[in-house]
A tleap script that builds the chain and sets N, CA, C and O, in Angstrom:
source leaprc.protein.ff14SB
mol = sequence {
  NMET SER PHE GLY GLU ALA ILE GLN THR VAL
  VAL ARG LYS TYR ALA GLU PHE GLU GLY ARG
  ALA GLY ARG ALA GLU PHE TRP TRP TRP THR
  LEU PHE TYR VAL LEU VAL ALA SER ALA LEU
  GLY LEU PHE SER VAL VAL PRO PHE GLY GLU
  GLY ALA ASN LEU GLY TRP LEU LEU THR SER
  LEU TRP GLY LEU ALA ALA LEU LEU PRO THR
  LEU ALA VAL GLY VAL ARG ARG LEU ARG ASP
  ALA GLY TYR GLY TRP GLY HIE MET PHE TRP
  VAL LEU VAL PRO ILE ALA GLY LEU ILE VAL
  LEU VAL ILE PHE TRP ILE GLN PRO THR LYS
  ASP ALA THR ALA ALA THR ASP TYR VAL PRO
  SER ARG PRO CTRP
}
set mol.1.N position { 84.893 8.938 -20.928 }
set mol.1.CA position { 84.342 9.968 -21.786 }
set mol.1.C position { 84.137 11.227 -20.951 }
set mol.1.O position { 83.572 11.176 -19.859 }
set mol.2.N position { 84.594 12.337 -21.468 }
set mol.2.CA position { 84.464 13.602 -20.750 }
set mol.2.C position { 83.094 14.231 -21.024 }
set mol.2.O position { 82.335 13.771 -21.877 }
set mol.3.N position { 82.810 15.288 -20.277 }
set mol.3.CA position { 81.541 15.997 -20.412 }
set mol.3.C position { 81.348 16.496 -21.842 }
set mol.3.O position { 80.301 16.266 -22.447 }
set mol.4.N position { 82.355 17.175 -22.378 }
set mol.4.CA position { 82.265 17.728 -23.731 }
set mol.4.C position { 82.127 16.657 -24.802 }
set mol.4.O position { 81.346 16.809 -25.741 }
set mol.5.N position { 82.888 15.568 -24.662 }
set mol.5.CA position { 82.794 14.473 -25.627 }
set mol.5.C position { 81.401 13.852 -25.626 }
set mol.5.O position { 80.865 13.509 -26.680 }
set mol.6.N position { 80.822 13.712 -24.441 }
set mol.6.CA position { 79.487 13.125 -24.336 }
set mol.6.C position { 78.452 14.000 -25.032 }
set mol.6.O position { 77.591 13.494 -25.752 }
set mol.7.N position { 78.534 15.304 -24.820 }
set mol.7.CA position { 77.575 16.224 -25.451 }
set mol.7.C position { 77.735 16.182 -26.963 }
set mol.7.O position { 76.748 16.128 -27.696 }
set mol.8.N position { 78.988 16.206 -27.431 }
set mol.8.CA position { 79.240 16.141 -28.875 }
set mol.8.C position { 78.712 14.847 -29.478 }
set mol.8.O position { 78.139 14.857 -30.567 }
set mol.9.N position { 78.902 13.743 -28.781 }
set mol.9.CA position { 78.434 12.451 -29.283 }
set mol.9.C position { 76.921 12.418 -29.390 }
set mol.9.O position { 76.378 11.959 -30.395 }
set mol.10.N position { 76.234 12.901 -28.362 }
set mol.10.CA position { 74.766 12.884 -28.385 }
set mol.10.C position { 74.246 13.809 -29.478 }
set mol.10.O position { 73.296 13.458 -30.178 }
set mol.11.N position { 74.840 14.963 -29.634 }
set mol.11.CA position { 74.386 15.895 -30.671 }
set mol.11.C position { 74.673 15.323 -32.062 }
set mol.11.O position { 73.852 15.459 -32.969 }
set mol.12.N position { 75.828 14.688 -32.229 }
set mol.12.CA position { 76.180 14.087 -33.512 }
set mol.12.C position { 75.217 12.943 -33.855 }
set mol.12.O position { 74.849 12.763 -35.016 }
set mol.13.N position { 74.819 12.184 -32.848 }
set mol.13.CA position { 73.877 11.073 -33.044 }
set mol.13.C position { 72.464 11.530 -32.677 }
set mol.13.O position { 71.737 10.817 -31.986 }
set mol.14.N position { 72.086 12.701 -33.134 }
set mol.14.CA position { 70.852 13.377 -32.741 }
set mol.14.C position { 69.635 12.464 -32.731 }
set mol.14.O position { 68.898 12.435 -31.746 }
set mol.15.N position { 69.412 11.723 -33.799 }
set mol.15.CA position { 68.227 10.865 -33.899 }
set mol.15.C position { 68.624 9.430 -34.208 }
set mol.15.O position { 67.877 8.711 -34.871 }
set mol.16.N position { 69.773 9.012 -33.744 }
set mol.16.CA position { 70.257 7.655 -34.002 }
set mol.16.C position { 69.885 6.751 -32.829 }
set mol.16.O position { 70.435 6.881 -31.735 }
set mol.17.N position { 68.963 5.850 -33.063 }
set mol.17.CA position { 68.490 4.955 -32.021 }
set mol.17.C position { 69.231 3.621 -32.037 }
set mol.17.O position { 69.065 2.809 -31.127 }
set mol.18.N position { 70.039 3.394 -33.053 }
set mol.18.CA position { 70.828 2.164 -33.155 }
set mol.18.C position { 72.132 2.336 -32.400 }
set mol.18.O position { 72.589 3.458 -32.181 }
set mol.19.N position { 72.721 1.237 -32.010 }
set mol.19.CA position { 73.994 1.293 -31.314 }
set mol.19.C position { 73.807 1.293 -29.812 }
set mol.19.O position { 72.751 0.938 -29.288 }
set mol.20.N position { 74.869 1.704 -29.138 }
set mol.20.CA position { 74.876 1.657 -27.683 }
set mol.20.C position { 75.454 2.956 -27.128 }
set mol.20.O position { 76.224 3.643 -27.799 }
set mol.21.N position { 75.075 3.279 -25.901 }
set mol.21.CA position { 75.600 4.468 -25.212 }
set mol.21.C position { 76.022 4.040 -23.812 }
set mol.21.O position { 75.238 3.453 -23.067 }
set mol.22.N position { 77.250 4.336 -23.470 }
set mol.22.CA position { 77.747 4.002 -22.142 }
set mol.22.C position { 77.127 4.881 -21.065 }
set mol.22.O position { 76.442 5.864 -21.349 }
set mol.23.N position { 77.389 4.499 -19.830 }
set mol.23.CA position { 76.820 5.266 -18.711 }
set mol.23.C position { 77.304 6.702 -18.711 }
set mol.23.O position { 76.523 7.619 -18.462 }
set mol.24.N position { 78.596 6.911 -18.991 }
set mol.24.CA position { 79.136 8.276 -18.963 }
set mol.24.C position { 78.430 9.168 -19.982 }
set mol.24.O position { 78.035 10.292 -19.674 }
set mol.25.N position { 78.280 8.648 -21.198 }
set mol.25.CA position { 77.607 9.429 -22.234 }
set mol.25.C position { 76.195 9.789 -21.808 }
set mol.25.O position { 75.792 10.944 -21.943 }
set mol.26.N position { 75.446 8.847 -21.307 }
set mol.26.CA position { 74.058 9.090 -20.917 }
set mol.26.C position { 73.952 10.080 -19.762 }
set mol.26.O position { 73.179 11.036 -19.835 }
set mol.27.N position { 74.718 9.862 -18.703 }
set mol.27.CA position { 74.574 10.708 -17.513 }
set mol.27.C position { 75.162 12.102 -17.716 }
set mol.27.O position { 74.659 13.064 -17.137 }
set mol.28.N position { 76.220 12.235 -18.529 }
set mol.28.CA position { 76.713 13.579 -18.841 }
set mol.28.C position { 75.660 14.341 -19.636 }
set mol.28.O position { 75.445 15.528 -19.390 }
set mol.29.N position { 74.997 13.677 -20.587 }
set mol.29.CA position { 73.930 14.331 -21.349 }
set mol.29.C position { 72.789 14.741 -20.423 }
set mol.29.O position { 72.245 15.837 -20.552 }
set mol.30.N position { 72.428 13.867 -19.494 }
set mol.30.CA position { 71.347 14.167 -18.562 }
set mol.30.C position { 71.688 15.394 -17.723 }
set mol.30.O position { 70.838 16.260 -17.518 }
set mol.31.N position { 72.921 15.476 -17.238 }
set mol.31.CA position { 73.363 16.641 -16.474 }
set mol.31.C position { 73.287 17.906 -17.331 }
set mol.31.O position { 72.794 18.939 -16.879 }
set mol.32.N position { 73.776 17.820 -18.562 }
set mol.32.CA position { 73.735 18.961 -19.476 }
set mol.32.C position { 72.293 19.420 -19.718 }
set mol.32.O position { 72.004 20.616 -19.692 }
set mol.33.N position { 71.396 18.465 -19.954 }
set mol.33.CA position { 69.994 18.775 -20.195 }
set mol.33.C position { 69.384 19.516 -19.004 }
set mol.33.O position { 68.702 20.526 -19.175 }
set mol.34.N position { 69.634 19.008 -17.803 }
set mol.34.CA position { 69.070 19.622 -16.595 }
set mol.34.C position { 69.665 21.006 -16.354 }
set mol.34.O position { 68.943 21.931 -15.981 }
set mol.35.N position { 70.973 21.159 -16.564 }
set mol.35.CA position { 71.614 22.460 -16.364 }
set mol.35.C position { 71.067 23.511 -17.327 }
set mol.35.O position { 70.784 24.638 -16.921 }
set mol.36.N position { 70.917 23.146 -18.597 }
set mol.36.CA position { 70.390 24.107 -19.578 }
set mol.36.C position { 68.937 24.450 -19.252 }
set mol.36.O position { 68.554 25.619 -19.298 }
set mol.37.N position { 68.131 23.450 -18.926 }
set mol.37.CA position { 66.726 23.715 -18.580 }
set mol.37.C position { 66.626 24.595 -17.342 }
set mol.37.O position { 65.778 25.485 -17.279 }
set mol.38.N position { 67.482 24.354 -16.363 }
set mol.38.CA position { 67.468 25.173 -15.143 }
set mol.38.C position { 67.896 26.606 -15.435 }
set mol.38.O position { 67.295 27.555 -14.930 }
set mol.39.N position { 68.929 26.759 -16.247 }
set mol.39.CA position { 69.397 28.102 -16.591 }
set mol.39.C position { 68.326 28.876 -17.357 }
set mol.39.O position { 68.117 30.063 -17.110 }
set mol.40.N position { 67.657 28.208 -18.278 }
set mol.40.CA position { 66.594 28.880 -19.030 }
set mol.40.C position { 65.392 29.175 -18.151 }
set mol.40.O position { 64.698 30.170 -18.357 }
set mol.41.N position { 65.148 28.323 -17.182 }
set mol.41.CA position { 64.045 28.543 -16.254 }
set mol.41.C position { 64.260 29.739 -15.348 }
set mol.41.O position { 63.302 30.280 -14.795 }
set mol.42.N position { 65.513 30.160 -15.190 }
set mol.42.CA position { 65.807 31.329 -14.359 }
set mol.42.C position { 65.186 32.609 -14.910 }
set mol.42.O position { 64.970 33.567 -14.168 }
set mol.43.N position { 64.901 32.625 -16.201 }
set mol.43.CA position { 64.268 33.812 -16.776 }
set mol.43.C position { 62.861 34.031 -16.230 }
set mol.43.O position { 62.321 35.133 -16.328 }
set mol.44.N position { 62.272 32.997 -15.661 }
set mol.44.CA position { 60.952 33.152 -15.031 }
set mol.44.C position { 61.074 33.788 -13.655 }
set mol.44.O position { 60.136 34.426 -13.177 }
set mol.45.N position { 62.227 33.617 -13.018 }
set mol.45.CA position { 62.436 34.137 -11.672 }
set mol.45.C position { 62.769 35.621 -11.711 }
set mol.45.O position { 62.325 36.384 -10.852 }
set mol.46.N position { 63.538 36.026 -12.691 }
set mol.46.CA position { 63.939 37.423 -12.824 }
set mol.46.C position { 62.698 38.266 -13.092 }
set mol.46.O position { 61.889 37.923 -13.954 }
set mol.47.N position { 62.547 39.354 -12.367 }
set mol.47.CA position { 61.328 40.170 -12.529 }
set mol.47.C position { 61.282 40.881 -13.881 }
set mol.47.O position { 61.856 41.956 -14.052 }
set mol.48.N position { 60.590 40.263 -14.832 }
set mol.48.CA position { 60.424 40.854 -16.142 }
set mol.48.C position { 59.033 41.457 -16.326 }
set mol.48.O position { 58.691 41.896 -17.424 }
set mol.49.N position { 58.246 41.483 -15.284 }
set mol.49.CA position { 56.887 42.007 -15.398 }
set mol.49.C position { 56.029 41.080 -16.235 }
set mol.49.O position { 55.876 39.902 -15.911 }
set mol.50.N position { 55.476 41.608 -17.303 }
set mol.50.CA position { 54.616 40.806 -18.177 }
set mol.50.C position { 55.416 39.776 -18.961 }
set mol.50.O position { 54.838 38.815 -19.468 }
set mol.51.N position { 56.713 39.947 -19.074 }
set mol.51.CA position { 57.554 39.014 -19.824 }
set mol.51.C position { 58.029 37.841 -18.993 }
set mol.51.O position { 58.962 37.145 -19.391 }
set mol.52.N position { 57.407 37.604 -17.841 }
set mol.52.CA position { 57.834 36.523 -16.953 }
set mol.52.C position { 57.647 35.149 -17.590 }
set mol.52.O position { 58.211 34.169 -17.103 }
set mol.53.N position { 56.876 35.056 -18.653 }
set mol.53.CA position { 56.679 33.788 -19.336 }
set mol.53.C position { 57.845 33.436 -20.248 }
set mol.53.O position { 57.841 32.376 -20.873 }
set mol.54.N position { 58.836 34.303 -20.332 }
set mol.54.CA position { 59.992 34.052 -21.181 }
set mol.54.C position { 60.721 32.780 -20.752 }
set mol.54.O position { 61.120 31.982 -21.599 }
set mol.55.N position { 60.894 32.589 -19.465 }
set mol.55.CA position { 61.568 31.392 -18.966 }
set mol.55.C position { 60.819 30.129 -19.327 }
set mol.55.O position { 61.427 29.132 -19.716 }
set mol.56.N position { 59.500 30.165 -19.202 }
set mol.56.CA position { 58.687 29.009 -19.570 }
set mol.56.C position { 58.811 28.719 -21.060 }
set mol.56.O position { 58.919 27.563 -21.467 }
set mol.57.N position { 58.793 29.768 -21.867 }
set mol.57.CA position { 58.891 29.605 -23.318 }
set mol.57.C position { 60.251 29.027 -23.709 }
set mol.57.O position { 60.324 28.081 -24.494 }
set mol.58.N position { 61.317 29.591 -23.168 }
set mol.58.CA position { 62.663 29.108 -23.498 }
set mol.58.C position { 62.875 27.669 -23.033 }
set mol.58.O position { 63.468 26.865 -23.752 }
set mol.59.N position { 62.394 27.345 -21.839 }
set mol.59.CA position { 62.531 25.983 -21.325 }
set mol.59.C position { 61.727 25.010 -22.177 }
set mol.59.O position { 62.177 23.891 -22.426 }
set mol.60.N position { 60.554 25.415 -22.625 }
set mol.60.CA position { 59.731 24.561 -23.486 }
set mol.60.C position { 60.405 24.326 -24.833 }
set mol.60.O position { 60.403 23.205 -25.343 }
set mol.61.N position { 60.978 25.370 -25.407 }
set mol.61.CA position { 61.686 25.222 -26.679 }
set mol.61.C position { 62.897 24.305 -26.532 }
set mol.61.O position { 63.170 23.481 -27.405 }
set mol.62.N position { 63.616 24.451 -25.429 }
set mol.62.CA position { 64.758 23.573 -25.170 }
set mol.62.C position { 64.287 22.125 -25.023 }
set mol.62.O position { 64.918 21.211 -25.555 }
set mol.63.N position { 63.205 21.918 -24.320 }
set mol.63.CA position { 62.671 20.569 -24.144 }
set mol.63.C position { 62.290 19.929 -25.470 }
set mol.63.O position { 62.554 18.747 -25.691 }
set mol.64.N position { 61.672 20.703 -26.351 }
set mol.64.CA position { 61.317 20.181 -27.676 }
set mol.64.C position { 62.550 19.892 -28.521 }
set mol.64.O position { 62.615 18.869 -29.203 }
set mol.65.N position { 63.525 20.793 -28.475 }
set mol.65.CA position { 64.744 20.602 -29.263 }
set mol.65.C position { 65.550 19.403 -28.772 }
set mol.65.O position { 66.178 18.711 -29.573 }
set mol.66.N position { 65.539 19.154 -27.474 }
set mol.66.CA position { 66.354 18.077 -26.900 }
set mol.66.C position { 65.580 16.777 -26.725 }
set mol.66.O position { 66.145 15.790 -26.254 }
set mol.67.N position { 64.306 16.752 -27.090 }
set mol.67.CA position { 63.504 15.548 -26.892 }
set mol.67.C position { 64.044 14.352 -27.679 }
set mol.67.O position { 64.244 13.277 -27.114 }
set mol.68.N position { 64.277 14.534 -28.956 }
set mol.68.CA position { 64.728 13.425 -29.797 }
set mol.68.C position { 66.105 12.900 -29.389 }
set mol.68.O position { 66.266 11.686 -29.269 }
set mol.69.N position { 67.106 13.757 -29.169 }
set mol.69.CA position { 68.390 13.193 -28.731 }
set mol.69.C position { 68.322 12.556 -27.345 }
set mol.69.O position { 69.056 11.608 -27.064 }
set mol.70.N position { 67.452 13.064 -26.484 }
set mol.70.CA position { 67.311 12.472 -25.153 }
set mol.70.C position { 66.689 11.087 -25.249 }
set mol.70.O position { 67.144 10.157 -24.584 }
set mol.71.N position { 65.658 10.940 -26.068 }
set mol.71.CA position { 65.065 9.627 -26.281 }
set mol.71.C position { 66.071 8.672 -26.922 }
set mol.71.O position { 66.165 7.508 -26.532 }
set mol.72.N position { 66.822 9.169 -27.908 }
set mol.72.CA position { 67.794 8.329 -28.610 }
set mol.72.C position { 68.885 7.834 -27.666 }
set mol.72.O position { 69.221 6.650 -27.681 }
set mol.73.N position { 69.438 8.717 -26.852 }
set mol.73.CA position { 70.495 8.280 -25.938 }
set mol.73.C position { 69.921 7.375 -24.852 }
set mol.73.O position { 70.621 6.491 -24.358 }
set mol.74.N position { 68.678 7.576 -24.479 }
set mol.74.CA position { 68.033 6.695 -23.506 }
set mol.74.C position { 67.859 5.286 -24.056 }
set mol.74.O position { 68.104 4.305 -23.353 }
set mol.75.N position { 67.440 5.186 -25.304 }
set mol.75.CA position { 67.279 3.875 -25.945 }
set mol.75.C position { 68.636 3.204 -26.116 }
set mol.75.O position { 68.780 2.010 -25.852 }
set mol.76.N position { 69.636 3.975 -26.559 }
set mol.76.CA position { 70.976 3.392 -26.714 }
set mol.76.C position { 71.537 2.925 -25.381 }
set mol.76.O position { 72.234 1.913 -25.318 }
set mol.77.N position { 71.232 3.664 -24.306 }
set mol.77.CA position { 71.703 3.259 -22.970 }
set mol.77.C position { 71.006 1.977 -22.515 }
set mol.77.O position { 71.646 1.096 -21.941 }
set mol.78.N position { 69.714 1.870 -22.764 }
set mol.78.CA position { 68.996 0.636 -22.432 }
set mol.78.C position { 69.610 -0.549 -23.168 }
set mol.78.O position { 69.801 -1.617 -22.586 }
set mol.79.N position { 69.917 -0.360 -24.440 }
set mol.79.CA position { 70.521 -1.434 -25.228 }
set mol.79.C position { 71.887 -1.802 -24.663 }
set mol.79.O position { 72.238 -2.981 -24.613 }
set mol.80.N position { 72.651 -0.816 -24.241 }
set mol.80.CA position { 73.972 -1.067 -23.679 }
set mol.80.C position { 73.879 -1.845 -22.374 }
set mol.80.O position { 74.771 -2.628 -22.047 }
set mol.81.N position { 72.802 -1.631 -21.631 }
set mol.81.CA position { 72.607 -2.333 -20.361 }
set mol.81.C position { 71.941 -3.696 -20.560 }
set mol.81.O position { 71.734 -4.437 -19.600 }
set mol.82.N position { 71.606 -4.022 -21.818 }
set mol.82.CA position { 71.045 -5.327 -22.107 }
set mol.82.C position { 69.532 -5.379 -22.143 }
set mol.82.O position { 68.954 -6.462 -22.059 }
set mol.83.N position { 68.879 -4.237 -22.265 }
set mol.83.CA position { 67.420 -4.184 -22.307 }
set mol.83.C position { 66.957 -3.714 -23.676 }
set mol.83.O position { 67.717 -3.066 -24.397 }
set mol.84.N position { 65.740 -4.025 -24.038 }
set mol.84.CA position { 65.182 -3.614 -25.317 }
set mol.84.C position { 64.640 -2.188 -25.267 }
set mol.84.O position { 64.435 -1.622 -24.193 }
set mol.85.N position { 64.414 -1.623 -26.444 }
set mol.85.CA position { 63.939 -0.242 -26.538 }
set mol.85.C position { 62.539 -0.076 -25.961 }
set mol.85.O position { 62.175 1.024 -25.544 }
set mol.86.N position { 61.765 -1.119 -25.930 }
set mol.86.CA position { 60.393 -1.040 -25.440 }
set mol.86.C position { 60.276 -0.616 -23.990 }
set mol.86.O position { 59.216 -0.173 -23.549 }
set mol.87.N position { 61.362 -0.752 -23.250 }
set mol.87.CA position { 61.338 -0.332 -21.850 }
set mol.87.C position { 61.229 1.191 -21.702 }
set mol.87.O position { 60.957 1.688 -20.609 }
set mol.88.N position { 61.439 1.922 -22.784 }
set mol.88.CA position { 61.266 3.375 -22.718 }
set mol.88.C position { 59.827 3.757 -22.410 }
set mol.88.O position { 59.570 4.867 -21.945 }
set mol.89.N position { 58.888 2.858 -22.662 }
set mol.89.CA position { 57.485 3.150 -22.369 }
set mol.89.C position { 57.217 3.248 -20.870 }
set mol.89.O position { 56.147 3.701 -20.462 }
set mol.90.N position { 58.167 2.832 -20.053 }
set mol.90.CA position { 58.020 3.004 -18.606 }
set mol.90.C position { 57.874 4.480 -18.248 }
set mol.90.O position { 57.303 4.813 -17.210 }
set mol.91.N position { 58.384 5.357 -19.096 }
set mol.91.CA position { 58.305 6.787 -18.822 }
set mol.91.C position { 56.853 7.262 -18.768 }
set mol.91.O position { 56.575 8.326 -18.214 }
set mol.92.N position { 55.935 6.499 -19.330 }
set mol.92.CA position { 54.524 6.873 -19.314 }
set mol.92.C position { 53.846 6.593 -17.975 }
set mol.92.O position { 52.746 7.085 -17.723 }
set mol.93.N position { 54.488 5.812 -17.120 }
set mol.93.CA position { 53.936 5.505 -15.795 }
set mol.93.C position { 54.445 6.580 -14.826 }
set mol.93.O position { 55.656 6.701 -14.642 }
set mol.94.N position { 53.574 7.347 -14.215 }
set mol.94.CA position { 54.013 8.420 -13.324 }
set mol.94.C position { 54.879 7.903 -12.168 }
set mol.94.O position { 54.560 6.883 -11.558 }
set mol.95.N position { 55.936 8.586 -11.883 }
set mol.95.CA position { 56.888 8.375 -10.798 }
set mol.95.C position { 57.540 6.992 -10.839 }
set mol.95.O position { 58.754 6.896 -11.018 }
set mol.96.N position { 56.764 5.925 -10.677 }
set mol.96.CA position { 57.324 4.573 -10.629 }
set mol.96.C position { 58.029 4.216 -11.935 }
set mol.96.O position { 59.050 3.529 -11.913 }
set mol.97.N position { 57.505 4.669 -13.061 }
set mol.97.CA position { 58.127 4.386 -14.346 }
set mol.97.C position { 59.500 5.001 -14.455 }
set mol.97.O position { 60.425 4.374 -14.970 }
set mol.98.N position { 59.644 6.225 -13.977 }
set mol.98.CA position { 60.951 6.877 -14.004 }
set mol.98.C position { 61.935 6.156 -13.085 }
set mol.98.O position { 63.117 6.037 -13.406 }
set mol.99.N position { 61.455 5.686 -11.965 }
set mol.99.CA position { 62.314 4.933 -11.041 }
set mol.99.C position { 62.795 3.650 -11.714 }
set mol.99.O position { 63.971 3.302 -11.608 }
set mol.100.N position { 61.912 2.954 -12.395 }
set mol.100.CA position { 62.297 1.727 -13.097 }
set mol.100.C position { 63.340 2.036 -14.171 }
set mol.100.O position { 64.337 1.325 -14.294 }
set mol.101.N position { 63.109 3.097 -14.948 }
set mol.101.CA position { 64.070 3.461 -15.991 }
set mol.101.C position { 65.429 3.818 -15.406 }
set mol.101.O position { 66.456 3.409 -15.947 }
set mol.102.N position { 65.455 4.563 -14.325 }
set mol.102.CA position { 66.732 4.927 -13.706 }
set mol.102.C position { 67.466 3.676 -13.260 }
set mol.102.O position { 68.684 3.589 -13.417 }
set mol.103.N position { 66.750 2.704 -12.707 }
set mol.103.CA position { 67.382 1.446 -12.302 }
set mol.103.C position { 67.977 0.739 -13.520 }
set mol.103.O position { 69.086 0.212 -13.441 }
set mol.104.N position { 67.260 0.721 -14.638 }
set mol.104.CA position { 67.800 0.118 -15.854 }
set mol.104.C position { 69.008 0.892 -16.363 }
set mol.104.O position { 70.002 0.288 -16.767 }
set mol.105.N position { 68.937 2.226 -16.349 }
set mol.105.CA position { 70.009 3.056 -16.880 }
set mol.105.C position { 71.298 2.980 -16.064 }
set mol.105.O position { 72.380 3.190 -16.611 }
set mol.106.N position { 71.204 2.685 -14.772 }
set mol.106.CA position { 72.423 2.641 -13.954 }
set mol.106.C position { 73.126 1.290 -14.027 }
set mol.106.O position { 74.214 1.127 -13.474 }
set mol.107.N position { 72.519 0.327 -14.701 }
set mol.107.CA position { 73.139 -0.988 -14.825 }
set mol.107.C position { 74.433 -0.888 -15.629 }
set mol.107.O position { 74.540 -0.060 -16.533 }
set mol.108.N position { 75.417 -1.730 -15.303 }
set mol.108.CA position { 76.672 -1.699 -16.071 }
set mol.108.C position { 76.461 -2.215 -17.496 }
set mol.108.O position { 75.457 -2.859 -17.800 }
set mol.109.N position { 77.413 -1.921 -18.340 }
set mol.109.CA position { 77.379 -2.366 -19.722 }
set mol.109.C position { 77.352 -3.884 -19.776 }
set mol.109.O position { 78.108 -4.568 -19.087 }
set mol.110.N position { 76.461 -4.386 -20.614 }
set mol.110.CA position { 76.346 -5.827 -20.790 }
set mol.110.C position { 76.932 -6.176 -22.146 }
set mol.110.O position { 76.584 -5.561 -23.155 }
set mol.111.N position { 77.812 -7.152 -22.173 }
set mol.111.CA position { 78.447 -7.574 -23.411 }
set mol.111.C position { 77.398 -8.209 -24.322 }
set mol.111.O position { 76.779 -9.208 -23.955 }
set mol.112.N position { 77.202 -7.643 -25.487 }
set mol.112.CA position { 76.145 -8.114 -26.395 }
set mol.112.C position { 76.422 -9.526 -26.887 }
set mol.112.O position { 75.479 -10.273 -27.150 }
set mol.113.N position { 77.665 -9.907 -27.018 }
set mol.113.CA position { 77.965 -11.239 -27.532 }
set mol.113.C position { 77.777 -12.304 -26.467 }
set mol.113.O position { 77.484 -13.455 -26.792 }
set mol.114.N position { 77.940 -11.940 -25.198 }
set mol.114.CA position { 77.812 -12.912 -24.118 }
set mol.114.C position { 76.390 -13.014 -23.590 }
set mol.114.O position { 76.039 -13.992 -22.930 }
set mol.115.N position { 75.576 -12.015 -23.876 }
set mol.115.CA position { 74.215 -12.003 -23.340 }
set mol.115.C position { 73.325 -12.925 -24.158 }
set mol.115.O position { 73.244 -12.796 -25.379 }
set mol.116.N position { 72.667 -13.838 -23.496 }
set mol.116.CA position { 71.780 -14.758 -24.209 }
set mol.116.C position { 70.427 -14.128 -24.477 }
set mol.116.O position { 69.739 -14.521 -25.419 }
set mol.117.N position { 70.033 -13.153 -23.662 }
set mol.117.CA position { 68.719 -12.529 -23.850 }
set mol.117.C position { 68.799 -11.226 -24.633 }
set mol.117.O position { 67.787 -10.537 -24.762 }
set mol.118.N position { 69.952 -10.868 -25.155 }
set mol.118.CA position { 70.094 -9.623 -25.897 }
set mol.118.C position { 69.718 -9.861 -27.359 }
set mol.118.O position { 70.451 -10.505 -28.109 }
set mol.119.N position { 68.569 -9.331 -27.740 }
set mol.119.CA position { 68.106 -9.423 -29.126 }
set mol.119.C position { 67.674 -8.020 -29.518 }
set mol.119.O position { 66.626 -7.559 -29.064 }
set mol.120.N position { 68.471 -7.306 -30.371 }
set mol.120.CA position { 68.172 -5.908 -30.695 }
set mol.120.C position { 66.811 -5.688 -31.315 }
set mol.120.O position { 66.231 -4.619 -31.122 }
set mol.121.N position { 66.268 -6.647 -32.053 }
set mol.121.CA position { 65.002 -6.415 -32.737 }
set mol.121.C position { 63.799 -6.630 -31.814 }
set mol.121.O position { 62.683 -6.245 -32.165 }
set mol.122.N position { 64.006 -7.233 -30.650 }
set mol.122.CA position { 62.900 -7.499 -29.736 }
set mol.122.C position { 62.703 -6.283 -28.823 }
set mol.122.O position { 63.631 -5.898 -28.113 }
set mol.123.N position { 61.519 -5.676 -28.830 }
set mol.123.CA position { 61.327 -4.467 -28.015 }
set mol.123.C position { 61.293 -4.724 -26.525 }
set mol.123.O position { 61.628 -3.811 -25.770 }
set mol.124.N position { 60.921 -5.877 -26.051 }
set mol.124.CA position { 60.812 -6.130 -24.620 }
set mol.124.C position { 61.848 -7.114 -24.256 }
set mol.124.O position { 61.958 -7.492 -23.090 }
savepdb mol mol.pdb
quit
């Protein structure tokens, strides 16, 4: 999956938590998210005087707009790796939770038919 295809897929499945997302789709979206947030954050660096909060405002709006598709692709990626959606709550644990999620997200695709512990309705 190419960069553009991954972005189109995530945007098309904006709030779709069902299904699966491969590693390429997830990590291309993550790169896109970080690049856009960084580019918008540059408006805080440029000397705008009193308007220096523009970068913070734009980055915050981007974060809100991309929150739902980011959560959705994260859940789909967890499912693709053979984990339940409930593991997304690791994000609430500072630092260590993100490390745990990254470890789950980098796992290879697990075949849903061969996995004995893969149950889509079970959150954990």
